[in-house]
C-alpha positions, 0 to 999 in steps of 0.5 A, a space after each residue: 430442412 432437408 428437400 430430397 428427403 423424409 423429415 426425420 422425427 423423434 418423439 420423446 415419451 410414451 405416455 398419454 401424449 407422446 402414444 398418441 401423437 406417435 400413433 399418428 405419426 406412424 401412419 404418415 409414410 412421408 416421415 422417418 419415425 422414432 419412438 423413446 422411452 425410457 420404460 422397457 416395459 412401454 417399449 415392448 409392447 409397443 415394438 410387440 404389439 403396435 400402438 393401440 389405441 382404444 376407441 368407441 367401437 374398441 381398439 385401433 392397432 397402428 404397427 410401430 417401434 419404440 428404443 430405450 436408447 438410440 445409435 450414437 450417429 443418429 440426427 432428427 429435424 424434430 424432436 418431440 418432446 412429450 415427457 413429464 414436465 418434471 423430466 423434460 430437462 433431462 430429456 432434452 439434454 440426452 436428445 441434445 447430440 441428436 438434433 439436426 443442426 437446422 433442427 428443433 426441439 418442441 415442448 408439449 409440456 403444459 407450464 412453461 418449459 420452453 425457457 428450461 429447454 432454450 437454456 440446454 439447446 438454445 432459445 433459436 432452437 426451442 418450439 413451444 406447442 400448446 396441446 388442447 387436447 387430452 390422453 391417458 395411457 391405459 397400460 403400456 401401449 395403449 392408449 386413450 384419446 380423451 378429447 378433441 382438439 388440435 395444437 398452437 405453435 410458435 417460439 415464447 419469444 413470438 418470433 417468426 421461424 421458417 419451421 413453423 410451417 413445416 411442423 404445422 404439416 407435421 402435426 395437423 393429422 393430429 389436429 388442428 393447428 394454430 400459428 402463433 406470435 403470442 404463444 407466451 399468451 397461450 401458454 399463460 392462459 393454459 397454464 391458468 387452467 391447467 393449475 385449476 383443472 388438473 391439480 383439483 384433479 390430482 387431490 380429488 383423484 377424478 375425471 373433469 366431468 364429475 369434478 366440475 358438477 360441485 359449486 365449491 370446486 368450480 369457486 376454488 377453480 375461479 379463485 385459482 386461475 384469478 391468481 395466476 391472471 394477476 401474476 400473467 398481467 405482472 408478467 405483462 402478457 398477453 393472455 389468449 383465449 383457450 381453444 379460442 373461448 375460454 377467455 382468462 381476462 374475463 373469467 378472473 374473479 373481480 374484487 366484487 364477486 369475490 365478495 358476491 354470493 352471487 351476480 349475474 357475471 359469476 353465474 356466468 362464468 360458474 356456467 362456462 366452467 359447467 361447459 369445460 367439465 361436459 367438453 372435457 368430461 373423461 379428461 385425467 388428470 396426468 399429475 395423478 397418474 403419475 403419482 400411481 407410478 410413483 413418479 414426481 407430479 409436475 405441479 412444481 412447473 404448474 401450481 409452482 411457476 406461479 408462486 415463484 414468479 409472483 413472490 417475484 413481483 410481490 404478489 401473493 399467490 396464497 391458493 396456488 401454493 396450499 395447492 402445490 403442497 398438497 398434491 407434496 402431501 399426496 405425493 408423499 402418502 401423507 394424504 389420499 385423494 378424495 373430495 374431502 381434500 378439495 374441499 379442505 382446499 376450498 375452505 382455505 380459499 374462502 377463508 383467504 378471500 374473505 375481508 378481514 373483520 
């Protein structure tokens, strides 16, 4: 990266995550920031009124500008991809001509998007960033950070990269940054969490805090995560703790726990999910927001990835497959979100895990 000029940063996508990222970076005089969105209403709102972030005391406003297209000759050291997963490949293709020769694209998406973007830009030009916090866009240009946290960054192949410390400096004002040699382990652990929390939040139409107070929802989340862990093991991925505390290897159900109505270990796992619900109680599924806006939900990049990888290894993932199908039915308006829908999936999971008679 250039030493005599400011790093040039492009944020692609102005949804919840992208909006908070861009609003924070806009306050950094050491960067040259450009924010890109395909939504003219969002671009106009940001350009006219700045980035408005809801706080407990009201709103903070940061002056900024968003564009809907880039000048042909513009080049960027960092292209921060903050779109939803279904749009990430198109975003990467569109931004590729604007990536500086020594620059890198950074994937903020949930799921396993580094491999997809690597096929477009080249794996050596892609860095992953696991986001451990949540945000929502309340209306065009108005954002709310729904939980605290930072980033885990690294190369999906585990390689060293001299650009990682530079990216650390760029992202640090947004939240604490950890550089990892096992990004794949962090990705799969976050995937397990999202397959449960984001998908169940979508089906229920509820925020995480209310959702996790129900015992059958917590049990369903454990079933979903257990399938993800089993597939990750087949992929020979060494799972990392999420936010340094949630151990996915531990939280996966054992055969004995699947048959148990209650045990000390099962009680501890339910308690962990209650704590997660309390910590991230205001978090709302971005898939639900996508469906409400008439956009494609990212379920194929979450539960769908698990189903596809499981099929490759001959590992059945029936609960994730059923959850994926239900989210698609929701997007087609064949179902309506609600707790009855989650109960239906819980009954399906219970029937699948019951011992044969």
